[in-house]
N, C-alpha and C positions, 0 to 999 in steps of 0.2 A: 093386453089379451093376444094370446098366440093362436094361429089356426092350426088344427090338427085334422088329418084325413083317417078314416076308418074302413080300410080294405078288408073284405071277406075272402078268405081262402079256404078251400077243401081240396080233396085229392083229385077231384074232377072239375073245379070251378075256381074261377077269381072274378071278383067284383070290386072295381076300383071306385072309390069314393071321390069324385071330382070336385064337389063342392066343399066338403070338410065343415068343421064347426069350430068356433072360437071358445077357448077355456082359458080361465085366469091363471091356473097352474099345470104342470105336468101331471101332478097327483089327481087333479079333477078329470083329465083326459084318461088317465088309468082307471078311475072309477067308471067312467062311461065305457071303457073297453071291456072291463070286467062284466058289467050288466049287458053289454051288448052280445058278448059271446055266450053268455048263459041264455039269453033270449033265443039267439039264432040256434044254438045247440038243441033246444027244446023241440024244433021241427026238423032240423038237418039230421041229427043223430036218429031220430025217430024214422026217418026216410031211409036207413040203412047205412049212413055214413059213420065212419069210426072216429073221424076228428074234424073240428072246424076251428079255424084261427081268425082273430080279428087282429090285423097289423096297424099299428098307428104310425103314419108318417107326419114329421113335422113340416113346417112351410119350405124347407130346402129339399123335401123328398126322402130324407133318412128315415128308416124305420127305427122308431125310439122305444115302441113298447109292442110285445106280442103276446096276446091273451089266447089260450088255447084250452079247448074243453074236448074231451075224448071219452070214449067207452070201450071197456074191455069185458069181453064175457068169457069165462072159463067153464067148461063143461066137465063134469066129473065122469071118468070113463065107466062105461058099464050101464049108464042111465040113458044113451043115445043110440 
């Protein structure tokens, strides 16, 4: 089992995961990162942010996965 840390980054904030969690494979950590970024995006993007990322670090501190969720809104000219 390997320990991975899931840090959360937005344009204005960074939250470091000091404890981490153990996963049998990097694929399992990737699935967790995908689920985490979608959950976090549900409230961070609702609060007006455009993008949120979950950066996954391995035991050495290297970023091995980055999952990002973003929202982009385009307005049709003449309607606003």
